[in-house]
DSSP file (Angstrom, degrees, kcal/mol; ACC not computed):
  #  RESIDUE AA STRUCTURE BP1 BP2  ACC     N-H-->O    O-->H-N    N-H-->O    O-->H-N    TCO  KAPPA ALPHA  PHI   PSI    X-CA   Y-CA   Z-CA
    1    1 A X     >        0   0    0      0, 0.0     4,-2.1     0, 0.0     5,-0.1   0.000 360.0 360.0 360.0 -36.0  121.2   84.6   95.4
    2    2 A X  H  >  +     0   0    0      1,-0.2     4,-2.2     2,-0.2     5,-0.2   0.865 360.0  52.1 -66.8 -35.0  120.6   81.2   97.0
    3    3 A X  H  > S+     0   0    0      2,-0.2     4,-2.1     1,-0.2    -1,-0.2   0.908 109.3  49.4 -67.2 -41.5  119.4   82.9  100.1
    4    4 A X  H  > S+     0   0    0      2,-0.2     4,-1.3     1,-0.2    -2,-0.2   0.898 110.5  50.5 -64.3 -40.1  116.9   84.9   98.1
    5    5 A X  H  X S+     0   0    0     -4,-2.1     4,-2.4     1,-0.2     3,-0.3   0.925 111.7  47.4 -63.5 -44.3  115.6   81.8   96.3
    6    6 A X  H  < S+     0   0    0     -4,-2.2    -1,-0.2     1,-0.2    -2,-0.2   0.865 108.6  56.3 -65.0 -35.5  115.1   80.0   99.6
    7    7 A X  H  < S+     0   0    0     -4,-2.1    -1,-0.2     1,-0.2    -2,-0.2   0.818 117.3  32.0 -67.2 -30.7  113.3   83.0  101.1
    8    8 A X  H >< S+     0   0    0     -4,-1.3     3,-1.3    -3,-0.3    24,-0.3   0.779  95.9  91.1-102.5 -29.4  110.7   83.1   98.4
    9    9 A X  T 3< S+     0   0    0     -4,-2.4     3,-0.1     1,-0.3    24,-0.1  -0.425  98.0  14.6 -68.5 143.7  110.2   79.5   97.3
   10   10 A X  T 3  S+     0   0    0     22,-0.8    -1,-0.3     1,-0.3     2,-0.2   0.738 110.4 100.7  62.6  26.8  107.4   77.7   99.3
   11   11 A X  S <  S-     0   0    0     -3,-1.3    21,-1.0    21,-0.1     2,-0.7  -0.753  78.3-108.2-126.1 176.9  106.1   81.0  100.6
   12   12 A X        -     0   0    0     68,-0.3    68,-2.4    -2,-0.2    19,-0.2  -0.867  37.8-179.8-113.9  98.3  103.1   83.1   99.6
   13   13 A X  E     -A   79   0A   0     -2,-0.7    17,-2.3    17,-0.4     2,-0.3  -0.505  16.6-138.1 -87.9 165.7  104.1   86.4   97.9
   14   14 A X  E     -AB  78  29A   0     64,-3.1    64,-1.8    15,-0.2     2,-0.3  -0.881  22.3-106.7-118.9 155.5  101.7   89.1   96.7
   15   15 A X  E     -A   77   0A   0     13,-1.8    12,-2.8    10,-0.3    62,-0.2  -0.641  23.3-165.8 -78.8 134.9  101.8   91.1   93.5
   16   16 A X  S    S+     0   0    0     60,-3.2     2,-0.3    -2,-0.3    61,-0.1   0.633  70.2  32.9 -96.1 -17.2  102.9   94.7   94.0
   17   17 A X  S    S-     0   0    0     59,-0.6     2,-0.5     8,-0.1    -1,-0.1  -0.959  89.4 -99.1-137.1 153.6  101.8   96.1   90.6
   18   18 A X        +     0   0    0     -2,-0.3     7,-0.2     1,-0.2     3,-0.1  -0.639  44.5 167.5 -71.0 120.5   99.1   95.4   88.1
   19   19 A X        +     0   0    0      5,-2.8     2,-0.4    -2,-0.5    -1,-0.2   0.846  68.1   0.2-102.4 -53.7  100.7   93.1   85.4
   20   20 A X  B  > S-C   24   0B   0      4,-1.0     4,-2.5     2,-0.0    -1,-0.3  -0.950  91.1 -99.4-141.1 120.4   97.8   91.8   83.4
   21   21 A X  T  4 S-     0   0    0     -2,-0.4     4,-0.0     1,-0.3    -3,-0.0  -0.569  94.6  -2.6 -77.8 142.3   94.2   92.7   84.1
   22   22 A X  T  4 S+     0   0    0     -2,-0.2     3,-0.4     1,-0.0    -1,-0.3  -0.936 128.8  54.9 -93.9   5.5   92.3   91.0   85.7
   23   23 A X  T  4 S+     0   0    0      1,-0.3     2,-0.8    25,-0.1    -2,-0.2   0.956 114.8  30.9 -67.2 -53.7   94.5   87.9   86.3
   24   24 A X  B  < S+C   20   0B   0     -4,-2.5    -5,-2.8    20,-0.0    -4,-1.0  -0.742  82.1 158.5-112.4  83.9   97.6   89.5   88.0
   25   25 A X    >   -     0   0    0     -2,-0.8     3,-2.2    -3,-0.4   -10,-0.3  -0.613  52.6 -74.0-103.0 163.0   96.4   92.5   89.9
   26   26 A X  T 3  S+     0   0    0      1,-0.3   -10,-0.2    -2,-0.2    -1,-0.1  -0.332 120.1  20.0 -54.3 126.1   97.9   94.3   92.8
   27   27 A X  T 3  S+     0   0    0    -12,-2.8    -1,-0.3     1,-0.3     2,-0.1   0.342  83.6 144.4  94.4  -5.3   97.5   92.2   96.0
   28   28 A X    <   -     0   0    0     -3,-2.2   -13,-1.8   -13,-0.1    -1,-0.3  -0.458  46.1-130.4 -67.3 136.3   96.9   88.9   94.3
   29   29 A X  B     -B   14   0A   0    -15,-0.2    16,-2.6    -2,-0.1    17,-0.8  -0.658  26.9-171.4 -91.9 147.1   98.5   86.0   96.3
   30   30 A X  E     -D   44   0C   0    -17,-2.3     2,-0.5    -2,-0.3   -17,-0.4  -0.871  25.6-138.6-132.7 161.4  100.7   83.4   94.6
   31   31 A X  E     -D   43   0C   0     12,-2.1    12,-2.1    -2,-0.3     2,-0.3  -0.980  31.3-135.0-118.6 113.6  102.4   80.1   95.3
   32   32 A X  E     +D   42   0C   0    -21,-1.0   -22,-0.8    -2,-0.5    10,-0.3  -0.528  28.9 172.4 -74.2 128.1  105.9   80.2   93.8
   33   33 A X  E     +     0   0C   0      8,-3.0     2,-0.3     1,-0.3     9,-0.2   0.810  66.1   2.2 -97.8 -44.5  106.8   77.0   91.9
   34   34 A X  E     -D   41   0C   0      7,-1.9     7,-2.9   -25,-0.0     2,-0.5  -0.995  56.8-144.7-151.5 137.5  110.1   78.0   90.3
   35   35 A X  E     +D   40   0C   0     -2,-0.3     2,-0.2     5,-0.2     5,-0.2  -0.906  24.9 177.0-102.6 128.6  112.5   80.9   90.2
   36   36 A X        -     0   0    0      3,-2.4     3,-0.0    -2,-0.5    -2,-0.0  -0.740  43.9 -99.4-121.2 173.0  114.3   81.7   87.0
   37   37 A X  S    S+     0   0    0     -2,-0.2     3,-0.1     1,-0.2    -1,-0.0   0.885 118.6  16.6 -61.7 -39.9  116.6   84.4   86.0
   38   38 A X  S    S+     0   0    0      1,-0.1    20,-1.3    19,-0.0     2,-0.3   0.343 128.0  31.9-118.0   5.2  114.0   86.5   84.2
   39   39 A X  E     - E   0  57C   0     18,-0.2    -3,-2.4    36,-0.0     2,-0.5  -0.992  59.9-135.7-157.6 159.3  110.7   85.1   85.4
   40   40 A X  E     -DE  35  56C   0     16,-1.9    16,-2.5    -2,-0.3     2,-0.6  -0.988  18.1-147.1-118.0 126.3  108.9   83.5   88.3
   41   41 A X  E     +DE  34  55C   0     -7,-2.9    -8,-3.0    -2,-0.5    -7,-1.9  -0.845  36.4 155.6 -93.6 126.1  106.6   80.6   87.7
   42   42 A X  E     -DE  32  54C   0     12,-2.6    12,-3.2    -2,-0.6     2,-0.4  -0.912  41.1-123.0-146.2 167.1  103.7   80.6   90.1
   43   43 A X  E     -DE  31  53C   0    -12,-2.1   -12,-2.1    -2,-0.3     2,-0.3  -0.966  31.6-120.5-115.9 133.9  100.2   79.5   90.8
   44   44 A X  E     -D   30   0C   0      8,-2.5     7,-3.1    -2,-0.4     8,-0.2  -0.568  25.6-175.0 -73.6 131.2   97.4   82.1   91.5
   45   45 A X        +     0   0    0    -16,-2.6     2,-0.3    -2,-0.3   -15,-0.2   0.592  60.7  45.8-103.2 -14.4   95.9   81.4   95.0
   46   46 A X  S    S+     0   0    0    -17,-0.8     3,-0.4     3,-0.1   -18,-0.0  -0.851  87.9  21.8-129.6 162.5   93.1   84.0   95.0
   47   47 A X  S >  S-     0   0    0     -2,-0.3     3,-1.1     1,-0.2   -24,-0.1  -0.195 103.2 -44.6  83.4-171.4   90.4   85.4   92.8
   48   48 A X  T 3  S+     0   0    0      1,-0.3    -1,-0.2   -26,-0.1   -25,-0.1   0.606 132.9  59.2 -75.3 -11.4   88.6   84.0   89.8
   49   49 A X  T >  S+     0   0    0     -3,-0.4     3,-1.7   -26,-0.2    -5,-0.3   0.022  76.5 153.9-102.4  25.9   91.8   82.7   88.2
   50   50 A X  T <   +     0   0    0     -3,-1.1    -5,-0.2     1,-0.2     3,-0.1  -0.248  64.2  17.3 -57.3 140.9   92.6   80.5   91.3
   51   51 A X  T 3  S+     0   0    0     -7,-3.1     2,-0.3     1,-0.3    -1,-0.2   0.504  91.7 132.7  72.5   9.1   94.9   77.5   90.5
   52   52 A X    <   -     0   0    0     -3,-1.7    -8,-2.5    -8,-0.2     2,-0.3  -0.724  56.2-126.5 -88.0 140.0   96.1   78.9   87.2
   53   53 A X  E     -E   43   0C   0     -2,-0.3     2,-0.3   -10,-0.2   -10,-0.2  -0.666  33.5-179.9 -84.5 139.9   99.8   78.9   86.5
   54   54 A X  E     -E   42   0C   0    -12,-3.2   -12,-2.6    -2,-0.3     2,-0.5  -0.941  25.9-136.5-136.9 156.9  101.4   82.2   85.5
   55   55 A X  E     -E   41   0C   0     -2,-0.3     2,-0.6   -14,-0.2   -14,-0.2  -0.978  17.3-159.3-112.8 128.2  104.8   83.5   84.6
   56   56 A X  E     -E   40   0C   0    -16,-2.5   -16,-1.9    -2,-0.5     2,-0.1  -0.935  12.0-151.2-110.1 116.3  105.8   86.8   86.2
   57   57 A X  E     -E   39   0C   0     -2,-0.6    19,-0.5   -18,-0.2     2,-0.2  -0.355  25.5 -96.5 -81.8 163.4  108.5   88.7   84.3
   58   58 A X  E     -F   75   0D   0    -20,-1.3     2,-0.4    17,-0.2    17,-0.2  -0.590  41.2-148.4 -72.2 142.3  111.1   91.1   85.8
   59   59 A X  E     -F   74   0D   0     15,-2.9    15,-2.2    -2,-0.2     2,-0.4  -0.926  12.8-119.7-117.4 138.5  109.9   94.7   85.4
   60   60 A X  E     -F   73   0D   0     -2,-0.4     2,-0.5    13,-0.2    13,-0.2  -0.641  26.2-161.8 -80.3 131.2  112.2   97.7   84.9
   61   61 A X  E     -F   72   0D   0     11,-3.7    11,-2.2    -2,-0.4     2,-0.5  -0.955   9.3-177.0-113.8 126.1  111.9  100.3   87.6
   62   62 A X        -     0   0    0     -2,-0.5     9,-0.2     9,-0.2     2,-0.1  -0.898  18.8-144.8-124.9 101.0  113.3  103.8   87.0
   63   63 A X        -     0   0    0     -2,-0.5     7,-0.3     7,-0.4     3,-0.2  -0.433  13.8-172.7 -66.4 135.0  112.9  106.1   90.0
   64   64 A X  S    S+     0   0    0     -2,-0.1    -1,-0.1     1,-0.1     5,-0.0   0.485  70.3  76.3-104.6  -6.5  112.2  109.7   89.1
   65   65 A X  S    S+     0   0    0      2,-0.0     2,-0.3     3,-0.0    -1,-0.1   0.269  80.7  84.7 -92.5  13.2  112.5  111.3   92.5
   66   66 A X  S    S-     0   0    0     -3,-0.2     0, 0.0     2,-0.2     0, 0.0  -0.753  83.7-119.6-112.9 161.2  116.3  111.3   92.6
   67   67 A X  S    S+     0   0    0     -2,-0.3     2,-0.3     2,-0.0    -1,-0.1   0.641 101.0  40.7 -73.6 -13.4  118.8  113.7   91.2
   68   68 A X  S    S-     0   0    0      2,-0.0     2,-0.4    -5,-0.0    -2,-0.2  -0.909  82.6-126.6-129.7 159.7  120.3  111.0   89.0
   69   69 A X        +     0   0    0     -2,-0.3     2,-0.3    -4,-0.1    -5,-0.1  -0.845  28.6 163.7-110.5 144.7  118.6  108.2   87.0
   70   70 A X        -     0   0    0     -2,-0.4    -7,-0.4    -7,-0.3     2,-0.4  -0.973  28.0-130.6-149.2 160.4  119.2  104.5   87.0
   71   71 A X        -     0   0    0     -2,-0.3     2,-0.4    -9,-0.2    -9,-0.2  -0.932  21.1-173.4-117.3 136.0  117.3  101.5   85.8
   72   72 A X  E     -F   61   0D   0    -11,-2.2   -11,-3.7    -2,-0.4     2,-0.5  -0.995  14.6-147.7-133.0 132.0  116.7   98.5   88.0
   73   73 A X  E     +F   60   0D   0     -2,-0.4     2,-0.3   -13,-0.2   -13,-0.2  -0.869  34.3 152.0 -98.3 126.8  115.1   95.1   87.0
   74   74 A X  E     -F   59   0D   0    -15,-2.2   -15,-2.9    -2,-0.5     2,-0.3  -0.990  47.9-102.6-150.7 158.7  113.1   93.5   89.7
   75   75 A X  E     -F   58   0D   0     -2,-0.3     2,-1.4   -17,-0.2   -17,-0.2  -0.651  31.4-130.4 -79.6 136.2  110.2   91.1   90.2
   76   76 A X  S    S+     0   0    0    -19,-0.5   -60,-3.2    -2,-0.3   -59,-0.6  -0.228  73.9 100.1 -84.0  49.8  107.0   92.9   91.3
   77   77 A X  E     -A   15   0A   0     -2,-1.4     2,-0.3   -62,-0.2   -62,-0.2  -0.933  45.5-175.2-132.3 155.8  106.3   90.6   94.2
   78   78 A X  E     -A   14   0A   0    -64,-1.8   -64,-3.1    -2,-0.3     2,-0.0  -0.988  38.8 -93.1-146.9 146.6  106.9   90.7   98.0
   79   79 A X  E     -A   13   0A   0     -2,-0.3     2,-0.6   -66,-0.3   -66,-0.3  -0.352  35.7-133.9 -61.6 137.1  106.3   88.1  100.7
   80   80 A X        -     0   0    0    -68,-2.4     2,-0.4    -2,-0.0   -68,-0.3  -0.845  26.2-169.6 -93.7 119.5  102.9   88.3  102.3
   81   81 A X        -     0   0    0     -2,-0.6     2,-0.3     2,-0.0   -68,-0.0  -0.860   6.8-178.4-112.2 145.5  103.3   88.1  106.1
   82   82 A X        +     0   0    0     -2,-0.4     2,-0.3     2,-0.0    -2,-0.0  -0.996   4.8 168.7-141.5 144.8  100.5   87.7  108.6
   83   83 A X        -     0   0    0     -2,-0.3     2,-0.4     2,-0.0    -2,-0.0  -0.977  30.1-115.6-151.1 162.4  100.3   87.5  112.4
   84   84 A X        -     0   0    0     -2,-0.3     2,-0.5     2,-0.0    -2,-0.0  -0.840  17.6-158.1-105.3 135.5   97.7   87.6  115.1
   85   85 A X        -     0   0    0     -2,-0.4     2,-0.7     2,-0.0    -2,-0.0  -0.960   4.8-162.1-113.1 121.4   97.5   90.4  117.7
   86   86 A X        -     0   0    0     -2,-0.5    -2,-0.0     1,-0.1     0, 0.0  -0.908   8.3-176.4-104.9 113.4   95.7   89.5  120.9
   87   87 A X              0   0    0     -2,-0.7    -1,-0.1     1,-0.2    -2,-0.0   0.145 360.0 360.0 -95.6  19.8   94.6   92.6  122.8
   88   88 A X              0   0    0      0, 0.0    -1,-0.2     0, 0.0    -2,-0.0   0.487 360.0 360.0 -73.8 360.0   93.2   90.6  125.8
């Protein structure tokens, strides 16, 4: 858990699902301030709600494409990575 906290704090994740329209939409970039057990405190970096603080809750995910069902709670964010490709 400590490794996961270090990996996401002070980095720029993006939202993977629409949580609240129009503030927290798919692809919105965030700056994580604090990780808690059931929420992430972050600041919006893009869009018309830039510099607003938000709380992102854990969302239950239930995959339907498997022969058995299970429920998983996870944060709907993923680290945004960028790199440059020079084709010269």
